[in-house]
N, C-alpha and C positions, 0 to 999 in steps of 0.2 A: 504494500500500500504506500502511495506517495501522497504527500500533502504539498500542494502548491498554493502559496499565498499570492493573491492578485492585488497589485498596487496600481492606482491610477497614475498615469504619467503623461508628460507632454510629448507630442509628436515632434521629431526633429528631422531635418533634412541633411543628407550627406553632402559634403562639400568636395566633390570630385567630378570630373568629366567622364561620363559613361563611355564615350567614344574612344577616349585615350587609355582607358584602363582595360587591359587584356591579360588578366592574371587569373589562373585557376590553380588553387592550392588545395590538395586533398590530404588529410592526415587521419590516422587512427585516433580515437578518443583517448587512448592511453598516452600517446605522445603529447597531445594537448594538455592533458591532466598533469603529466610530469613537468611540462614547461611552466604552466601557470602556478604550480605549487612552489616554485622558486621565488616568486615575487612576494614582497611584504604585503600584508593585509591592509596596512595604512596607506598604500599607494592607490591613487584614484584611477590612473590610466596607464596602459602599456601600448607601445608602438611595435608593429611588425614591419620590418624593413625587408623588402624582397628585391633582390638584384639578380643579375644573370648567374652568378656563381654561388650565392649564399642567401640564407634566410636568417634574420636576426630579430630576436625578441628583446626589447629593452624598456626600462622605466621611462615614463614620459612626465616631464615637468614643463608646464607652460611658463610664459614670462612672469606671471603673477606668483609663481611658486619657486622662483630662483633661490630665495633664502631657505625654503624648505628643502630644496634639492641639496644644499650644502650640508644639511643636518641628517638627511635620510640616506639609507643604503641605496645606491644606484646599481641596478642589476642589468647585465647584458649577457644574453645567451646566443651563441652562434650555433645554428643547427645545420647538420649536413643535409644536403639535398636528397641523399639516398634514404634518409629517415622518413620522408614523406611518400605517400602512395603515388602521388602525381604532382608535378609542378609544371604548368604551362606559363611561360613568361615571354611576352612579346614586346618588350621595350628594349631598344638596342643597348645603349650604355647607361641609361638612367636607372636609378633605383626608385622604388615606389614605397611610400610609407603609409600604413594604415594604423590609425589610433583607435583603441577600443577601451570602453569603460571596464575596468577590472572586475568590479562587482557583477556586472551583467555577464561578462565572459566566464566568471566562475560558476554562475547558475547554468549557463549553456554547457560548460564543461561537465558539471555534475549530472545533468540529464543525459548528455550524449555518452558519458562513461557508464552510467547505469544500464542503458539499453544497448551498449556496445555498437555504436554506429560510426560510420566514417563522417568526419567533419569537413565541410567545404568552406573555403573563403574564395568567393568569386564576385568581386565588385563588377557589376555589369548593368 
């Protein structure tokens, strides 16, 4: 039995160009779980940087949080491309950064881990 609490929230719009984003990243729920568990629970957001030869998960601090960044543990994890089920990347020499709310990503991680599904990151 699972208990899901429903909270009312505001709708937000992503700030990226759908036509220029041609990334498809597929990973097992276990990999996502292992990666996210390395980040401090006090952190609000994490950034996934996808480039031609690497995928990096790192702590995200915006301009308002620069003083917090100097006091908090900053985490950066480089993940081998072979660890993912699939990575389609169609940006020549540019890297693409996707920032996620850590709290929401942990909920997604928990659900996907419990039902053992593949997780997709495909901004399109």
